[in-house]
ZAMARGU-4260 file (C-alpha; in steps of 0.2 Angstrom, whole numbers, plus 5000, padded with zeros to 4 digits):
<rodrens>
0) 4826/4802/5104 | 4843/4810/5102 | 4846/4828/5107 | 4850/4833/5089 | 4834/4826/5083
5) 4824/4836/5096 | 4834/4852/5091 | 4831/4850/5072 | 4812/4845/5075 | 4809/4861/5086
10) 4819/4871/5073 | 4808/4865/5059 | 4792/4867/5068 | 4795/4885/5073 | 4801/4889/5056
15) 4785/4882/5048 | 4774/4890/5061 | 4781/4908/5057 | 4779/4905/5038 | 4761/4899/5041
20) 4756/4914/5052 | 4763/4925/5039 | 4753/4916/5025 | 4737/4918/5036 | 4740/4937/5038
25) 4745/4940/5020 | 4732/4929/5012 | 4721/4938/5000 | 4730/4954/5002 | 4742/4963/4989
30) 4734/4957/4973 | 4728/4974/4967 | 4733/4977/4949 | 4730/4996/4950 | 4746/5000/4957
35) 4758/4985/4957 | 4773/4996/4962 | 4765/5002/4978 | 4757/4985/4982 | 4774/4975/4979
40) 4786/4987/4987 | 4775/4997/5000 | 4763/4983/5005 | 4749/4995/4998 | 4752/5007/5013
45) 4744/4994/5024 | 4758/4991/5038 | 4752/4994/5056 | 4764/5003/5067 | 4769/4986/5076
50) 4774/4979/5059 | 4784/4994/5055 | 4793/4993/5071 | 4796/4974/5070 | 4802/4975/5052
55) 4814/4989/5055 | 4821/4980/5070 | 4823/4963/5062 | 4829/4970/5045 | 4844/4978/5055
60) 4846/4965/5068 | 4852/4949/5060 | 4867/4937/5061 | 4878/4951/5054 | 4874/4961/5070
65) 4873/4947/5083 | 4888/4937/5076 | 4898/4952/5071 | 4896/4963/5086 | 4897/4949/5099
70) 4913/4943/5088 | 4922/4959/5094 | 4919/4953/5112 | 4919/4970/5120 | 4906/4982/5127
75) 4911/4996/5116 | 4901/4990/5101 | 4885/4995/5111 | 4888/5013/5106 | 4882/5008/5088
80) 4865/5004/5095 | 4864/5019/5107 | 4869/5031/5093 | 4856/5022/5081 | 4842/5029/5092
85) 4847/5047/5086 | 4846/5041/5068 | 4829/5034/5071 | 4823/5050/5079 | 4829/5060/5064
90) 4820/5047/5053 | 4804/5050/5062 | 4804/5069/5064 | 4815/5075/5049 | 4814/5063/5034
95) 4797/5054/5036 | 4786/5070/5035 | 4795/5074/5019 | 4794/5056/5011 | 4775/5056/5015
100) 4772/5073/5009 | 4779/5069/4992 | 4771/5051/4992 | 4788/5043/4989 | 4790/5025/4985
105) 4809/5026/4986 | 4820/5038/4996 | 4829/5043/4980 | 4813/5049/4972 | 4815/5064/4983
110) 4831/5069/4975 | 4823/5069/4958 | 4810/5081/4964 | 4823/5093/4972 | 4836/5093/4959
115) 4823/5092/4944 | 4834/5078/4937 | 4830/5059/4935 | 4848/5055/4932 | 4854/5059/4950
120) 4840/5048/4956 | 4845/5034/4945 | 4864/5035/4950 | 4861/5036/4969 | 4849/5022/4967
125) 4862/5011/4959 | 4874/5015/4973 | 4861/5009/4985 | 4858/4994/4974 | 4876/4989/4974
130) 4878/4992/4992 | 4864/4979/4995 | 4870/4967/4982 | 4889/4967/4985 | 4890/4971/5004
135) 4874/4967/5014 | 4867/4952/5005 | 4882/4941/5005 | 4887/4947/5023 | 4870/4942/5030
140) 4870/4925/5023 | 4888/4921/5027 | 4886/4926/5045 | 4870/4916/5046 | 4878/4901/5039
145) 4893/4903/5051 | 4881/4904/5066 | 4871/4889/5060 | 4886/4879/5058 | 4893/4883/5075
150) 4876/4881/5084 | 4872/4864/5076 | 4890/4858/5078 | 4891/4854/5059 | 4909/4848/5055
155) 4919/4858/5043 | 4924/4852/5026 | 4938/4863/5019 | 4944/4864/5001 | 4959/4874/4995
160) 4955/4887/4981 | 4968/4896/4971 | 4965/4912/4961 | 4980/4919/4952 | 4994/4921/4965
165) 4981/4920/4980 | 4976/4904/4989 | 4964/4901/5003 | 4953/4888/5011 | 4934/4888/5009
170) 4923/4878/5021 | 4910/4869/5010 | 4897/4867/5024 | 4897/4886/5025 | 4893/4887/5006
175) 4880/4874/5007 | 4871/4882/5022 | 4872/4899/5013 | 4865/4892/4997 | 4849/4886/5007
180) 4847/4903/5014 | 4849/4912/4997 | 4836/4901/4989 | 4823/4902/5002 | 4826/4921/5005
185) 4824/4924/4986 | 4808/4914/4985 | 4801/4924/5000 | 4806/4941/4992 | 4799/4936/4974
190) 4782/4929/4979 | 4778/4939/4995 | 4784/4957/4992 | 4786/4969/5007 | 4770/4964/5016
195) 4776/4946/5018 | 4793/4952/5023 | 4787/4964/5036 | 4775/4952/5044 | 4787/4938/5045
200) 4800/4950/5052 | 4788/4954/5066 | 4783/4936/5071 | 4801/4930/5071 | 4807/4946/5079
205) 4797/4943/5095 | 4804/4926/5096 | 4822/4932/5092 | 4822/4946/5105 | 4815/4935/5119
210) 4828/4921/5115 | 4842/4933/5114 | 4838/4939/5131 | 4838/4921/5137 | 4855/4919/5130
215) 4861/4935/5139 | 4854/4928/5156 | 4862/4910/5153 | 4878/4918/5148 | 4879/4929/5164
220) 4874/4914/5174 | 4888/4904/5167 | 4901/4916/5174 | 4891/4918/5190 | 4887/4936/5185
225) 4905/4941/5187 | 4916/4949/5174 | 4931/4947/5185 | 4947/4943/5175 | 4941/4951/5159
230) 4952/4965/5153 | 4946/4982/5157 | 4947/4988/5138 | 4934/4975/5134 | 4921/4982/5147
235) 4923/5000/5144 | 4911/5011/5134 | 4925/5024/5132 | 4936/5018/5118 | 4954/5024/5116
240) 4963/5027/5100 | 4966/5009/5096 | 4949/5003/5099 | 4935/4999/5086 | 4926/5015/5091
245) 4937/5029/5099 | 4927/5040/5110 | 4930/5055/5099 | 4922/5047/5083 | 4905/5050/5092
250) 4908/5069/5089 | 4912/5068/5071 | 4906/5054/5059 | 4896/5043/5070 | 4880/5054/5070
255) 4881/5056/5051 | 4883/5037/5049 | 4867/5035/5059 | 4858/5049/5049 | 4862/5040/5033
260) 4858/5023/5038 | 4841/5026/5046 | 4835/5042/5037 | 4840/5039/5018 | 4844/5020/5017
265) 4829/5012/5007 | 4831/4996/5016 | 4825/5004/5032 | 4814/5018/5026 | 4804/5007/5015
270) 4796/4999/5030 | 4792/5016/5038 | 4785/5023/5021 | 4773/5008/5020 | 4761/5013/5034
275) 4744/5020/5031 | 4749/5038/5037 | 4763/5048/5044 | 4757/5046/5062 | 4757/5027/5061
280) 4774/5027/5053 | 4781/5038/5067 | 4774/5027/5081 | 4782/5012/5073 | 4799/5021/5072
285) 4798/5027/5090 | 4794/5009/5095 | 4809/5003/5086 | 4820/5016/5095 | 4813/5010/5112
290) 4818/4992/5107 | 4835/4998/5102 | 4838/5007/5119 | 4831/4993/5131 | 4835/4977/5123
295) 4848/4977/5108 | 4864/4984/5117 | 4863/4970/5129 | 4861/4956/5117 | 4875/4962/5105
300) 4889/4963/5118 | 4886/4953/5134 | 4887/4935/5126 | 4903/4941/5117 | 4911/4947/5133
305) 4906/4931/5142 | 4913/4921/5128 | 4930/4929/5130 | 4930/4924/5148 | 4925/4906/5144
310) 4934/4903/5127 | 4946/4917/5125 | 4948/4928/5109 | 4938/4917/5096 | 4931/4932/5086
315) 4916/4929/5075 | 4913/4911/5081 | 4909/4918/5099 | 4890/4920/5098 | 4887/4903/5089
320) 4898/4894/5101 | 4891/4901/5117 | 4873/4898/5111 | 4877/4881/5106 | 4885/4877/5123
325) 4872/4885/5135 | 4855/4884/5128 | 4845/4868/5132 | 4842/4857/5117 | 4823/4862/5115
330) 4827/4880/5117 | 4842/4880/5105 | 4830/4873/5091 | 4818/4888/5094 | 4833/4900/5094
335) 4840/4893/5078 | 4823/4895/5070 | 4822/4913/5075 | 4840/4916/5069 | 4836/4908/5053
340) 4821/4919/5051 | 4832/4934/5055 | 4844/4929/5041 | 4830/4927/5029 | 4821/4943/5033
345) 4836/4954/5033 | 4842/4945/5016 | 4825/4947/5008 | 4823/4964/5014 | 4839/4970/5006
350) 4833/4960/4990 | 4816/4968/4990 | 4822/4986/4993 | 4836/4985/4980 | 4824/4978/4968
355) 4812/4993/4972 | 4826/5005/4968 | 4830/4997/4951 | 4812/4995/4946 | 4806/5012/4951
360) 4821/5023/4948 | 4830/5015/4933 | 4819/5003/4924 | 4803/5013/4924 | 4813/5029/4920
365) 4823/5023/4906 | 4816/5007/4899 | 4797/5004/4902 | 4786/5015/4912 | 4773/5000/4915
370) 4783/4984/4917 | 4776/4968/4925 | 4783/4972/4942 | 4782/4955/4950 | 4790/4947/4935
375) 4804/4960/4933 | 4807/4960/4952 | 4809/4941/4952 | 4822/4942/4938 | 4832/4955/4948
380) 4831/4946/4964 | 4837/4930/4957 | 4852/4939/4949 | 4856/4947/4966 | 4855/4931/4975
385) 4868/4923/4963 | 4880/4937/4965 | 4878/4936/4984 | 4881/4918/4985 | 4897/4920/4975
390) 4903/4934/4987 | 4901/4923/5002 | 4918/4916/4998 | 4926/4933/5000 | 4917/4937/5016
395) 4923/4920/5023 | 4940/4927/5023 | 4936/4943/5034 | 4944/4945/5051 | 4929/4954/5058
400) 4913/4954/5048 | 4905/4969/5056 | 4920/4980/5055 | 4922/4975/5036 | 4904/4979/5033
405) 4906/4997/5041 | 4922/5001/5032 | 4915/4995/5015 | 4899/5004/5017 | 4908/5020/5020
410) 4912/5020/5002 | 4894/5024/4998 | 4887/5031/5014 | 4894/5049/5016 | 4894/5053/4997
415) 4876/5048/4996 | 4872/5058/5012 | 4880/5073/5005 | 4868/5073/4990 | 4853/5072/5002
420) 4859/5086/5013 | 4862/5097/4998 | 4845/5093/4990 | 4836/5096/5006 | 4845/5111/5012
425) 4848/5121/4996 | 4840/5127/4981 | 4849/5130/4964 | 4862/5116/4966 | 4865/5108/4949
430) 4862/5089/4949 | 4879/5087/4940 | 4888/5096/4953 | 4881/5084/4966 | 4885/5069/4955
435) 4903/5074/4953 | 4905/5076/4972 | 4898/5058/4975 | 4911/5051/4963 | 4924/5062/4971
440) 4918/5056/4988 | 4919/5037/4984 | 4937/5039/4978 | 4942/5050/4992 | 4936/5038/5005
445) 4944/5023/4997 | 4961/5032/4996 | 4960/5038/5014 | 4953/5022/5023 | 4959/5006/5013
450) 4976/4999/5017 | 4980/4996/4999 | 4981/5015/4996 | 4997/5025/4999 | 4986/5038/5008
455) 4979/5026/5020 | 4974/5033/5037 | 4982/5050/5036 | 4988/5056/5054 | 4982/5039/5060
460) 4964/5045/5059 | 4950/5032/5062 | 4939/5027/5047 | 4924/5035/5056 | 4933/5052/5056
465) 4937/5049/5038 | 4919/5047/5034 | 4916/5064/5042 | 4930/5072/5032 | 4923/5064/5016
470) 4905/5071/5019 | 4912/5089/5022 | 4923/5087/5007 | 4908/5081/4996 | 4897/5095/5001
475) 4910/5108/4999 | 4915/5102/4982 | 4897/5102/4976 | 4894/5120/4981 | 4911/5126/4973
480) 4907/5117/4957 | 4889/5124/4957 | 4896/5141/4958 | 4912/5140/4947 | 4905/5129/4933
485) 4887/5133/4933 | 4886/5150/4939 | 4873/5146/4952 | 4873/5153/4969 | 4865/5140/4981
490) 4851/5147/4992 | 4848/5139/5009 | 4830/5133/5009 | 4826/5118/5020 | 4812/5107/5014
495) 4802/5110/5030 | 4785/5104/5035 | 4777/5120/5030 | 4783/5118/5012 | 4770/5111/4999
500) 4775/5099/4986 | 4775/5112/4972 | 4787/5124/4981 | 4799/5110/4985 | 4799/5106/4966
505) 4802/5124/4961
</rodrens>
């Protein structure tokens, strides 16, 4: 029996096993017709803390992280994970008590309660929706397809495509693998809902984390546990001005990026809002934070650093190459199955969360208060999958997938966070003032951070600094508009744990 046959056989066995265990756990659950929305998008409030932790971990940790961060081939990227712990603590202690008190299905539901306006909820929901549809979904299935191609040594098959004056080459094998991921992930999201997504996340997450640590060990063993010969700038955790994360960005935009991602992002918070109670949810979030401190930093940088010593600067191909070369055949099949599951769960988590935002915040508010949730969700999911597959072609041209994701999401993250900060910290802020500041923030960040703009990177500022500037500008503009146009003086009043729902709505 050939090595390739063993590898594929183990891959299929583990993949089917994860799906079977998920089916056994979810069988007979989630069929209540009383509240289809809660059942489909919050698993009926039935996720135990370990499923919350597992789903949060694997929703975030997928090929875009493992491939993209290792693709930078430097230790510095671990700072994203260390700072993420702060974001998780903020989620557990600040945001979750508020979401549970108001019995929210979506994070944006809180905005409607605070601003007394359904339109601001819908607009912010659609921005989140577009972020998942246009940024995360295509990035995840592209990076997953790239990893599988490198790991299974699938030959490339390039075709040249011309669009207007632009011409570029596309690897058809990447497209084919991405198509498989897209179809299977969509079916999972359509027929399983959040419960199936979270359970499969946890099962595959255990396998993925164990195998990722095995890869770290084998990578270190391959270089005799020595980083000799690797440039110092690839080993330091203190980035200079030309590095992907200059040290001073930790003092400005980095903390707010983490607050946005872990505290307000529906894809993450939806898992924490699906526990039976706030205590169970917080246990799950703290467990996810522990995993992020103890395991994740090592698995997202060490293989990349070692690959630099072994192969040189090979970018996003680093992780798939080192895994394919170092893992024994039988273990590579297990790891490929865990990675495939990670791709599918991150992809369908984004699908499920984006669909929740559309159904709860837009469709039910403006078109039909009591739609057939599974049927409507299936249609939206299918549409998002088609768009994501088309955009795989665009992401295939990226120099660094993780840096591209961070920069693109900056268009949305700080403007959206500004609305949450205003809503949670102030009374008497007009919703339209908040919306104007969001539009302003998207335009401002684009002008400051994208190379096509004549105002790109003023004073050489890093894009994380520009995120902080965007956030402050949005908050300031909203408060000024609120005072000048609407004659309302904002009153500081944090939605703290002692406020009841009625006082928060007032």
